[in-house]
N, C-alpha and C positions, 0 to 999 in steps of 0.2 A: 511725916517722911521716912521713920518706918517704915510700916509699909509697903510702900515704894521699893525701899530696897527690899523687903524682904522678897517681894510678886516677882524685883527683878531675877532676883537668886532666885527662883524655885522651876523659874525661866529658861536661866541659859540653864538647872542643874537640869531639865530634862529634858535637852537638849544635846546631853550627852551621846552619843552613841555608842563610848565605847560596856561590853557585859563590864559587869560591876564585879566580876574576882579581878580583871583584867587595872580595870580602874582603883579599883584599894586592895593597897594589901595588903601584905599574912600582919595578924599583931607583930610581930618578931619576920623581919623578911632573911631568910636563908636567906647570904647573896651565891654564889658561886659558889671561889677558894673554901669558905668555908666547907659545907656541905663536901667538896670534892676532897677534904683532910681522914675525914667519916664519917662514909657512909653509911656504913652498918651503924652508927649510932644516932644518926638521923633517920632510920627510917619514918615511915608517916609526917614526914615533919611538912608546915605547906608554905609555898612557895610558892617567888612568880619571877619567874628569867625568860629574856627576851636575847634574840639576835636574826642572823645569814641563815633562811632553808638552804640544807647542802644537803642532799641524799630522801627522796623521799621512798620507804619502801611498806607493802599492802600484802600482809598474811592470808592466812584465812578468813578468819577472830578479830580480828586484829593491825590498824597501823602505825610505822612507825615512822618520826621524819627529826632526821638527827642537824641539829640545830650549829649552828654556830658563836656562842657563847658570847655577847657586851653589854655592861651595867647596863642601869637601865635610867628614863627623864625621868620627873614626880609622874607625871601621863605617863611613864607602861610604853612607852619609843623606845629600842634600843635606839640606844650613842656610838653611829658607824666608825663619828670618827674619835674616836680614844682605842686602846689597847686589848683586842677580843682574848675571852677570858682565857676559852679550852671551849670545848663539845659537849654538848648531852643531848640523848634519846629523848621523845615527845612517843608517848603511849596510849593510844587515844583506841575506843573500844569504834565508832565510827569511819566509815571506807574516809578518809581520804587520796583526795583525788590528785593527783598529780599537776592533769592541769591547772590545776585549780592553784598548787600546792607548791608553789615556781621557786627552780632554784636560786641565790638570793631574793629570795625577797622576804620583808624583818615578819618580823613576824613577836607572839609576848603570849607565854602560857601561865594559867592560874591552876597550879595542880596539886600534891606528894607526891615527895620522891621514897620511889620505891625500890630503890636499892641502883645496883649497876650494869652494866652489859657486854659482856670483850663482840669485839667486835676488831675488824684491818679497816686500816686505814693503811692503803700503798703497802711498803711491806710489814707497819709494825703492826703491834697490838697494842689494840687499849679498851682499859677498861669506863666505860662514860656512862656518868649519870642517868638515873632510868627517871622519867619520872610523868603520875599518870596525872595526865589533864583530864580538866574536872574546866576550864574551857583557855580557849583559841583562837586570836584575832591575827586578822594579818592587814598592813599599816597598807595606805593604799603607798603610788611610787609619791615620793616630792620634786613634783619642776618650779625654777622655777624660776618665770617666763620673768621677772620682776613686775613694780607699781604702780600706780596711779597719787599724784601727792593732792592740794586741796585748791592749787594752783595752772589746775587743766594741760600738766604735761603729766606727759608715760617716764616712762625712767625703766630704761630694759639692759642684763650685761653686755646681748649683742649692739647695740643700733644709738647708744647714752640716751640722751632725755630729750624728745619731741613733743609740742601738742600732742593734741587728743586731739580733741573738738579744733579744724583749722582750713581755710576755706571752702566750705558745708560738708565738710566728711567726717568718720568721727578712725582715722587714726588707734585700733586699736589688735593687736595676732601676729603685727606683722606685717600687715595690706589692708587697705584701705576699705572701710566701709560706707556705703554711704544709701544714708535715711530715709528711704520712703522715700527709694528708686527701685527700679523691682529691672530684672539685665536674664538678658535671653540664650 
């Protein structure tokens, strides 16, 4: 029995799509609020932070991402339903395409705190923490479309409950699908 549990846990662990640096926080995970109080003494500290992309700036030799910081869940995804903590910058030696790193996309980064950088936000000058990225993960957008239960019903937030196999056709994604029939 223990062999099967070990095999299942190894298989499930292999299915993880997160980079190891994102999946596993540093031994002492420095929070945004701790870092903002004393950035100078915490240089080169490993961090795992995340939030929502605000802006992408591409320079000749590096790219900067400005991120609105949120606390992270245990798997590293930003908890955007909680209040934001502030802003930080991610510095990457790679080119970060603004078409991929789109504004309002959830992101998690693992790296080291290398200091702060002066930025103009509106009419205010702020000093934002600057991270050197070792791993960056963009989270796919999560859209709740409902779920199926074990009794043959589909529950949708828009239409309520209805059977998904009923009258010779499958009902899902808000339209009927007829099995084994072709439409022209």
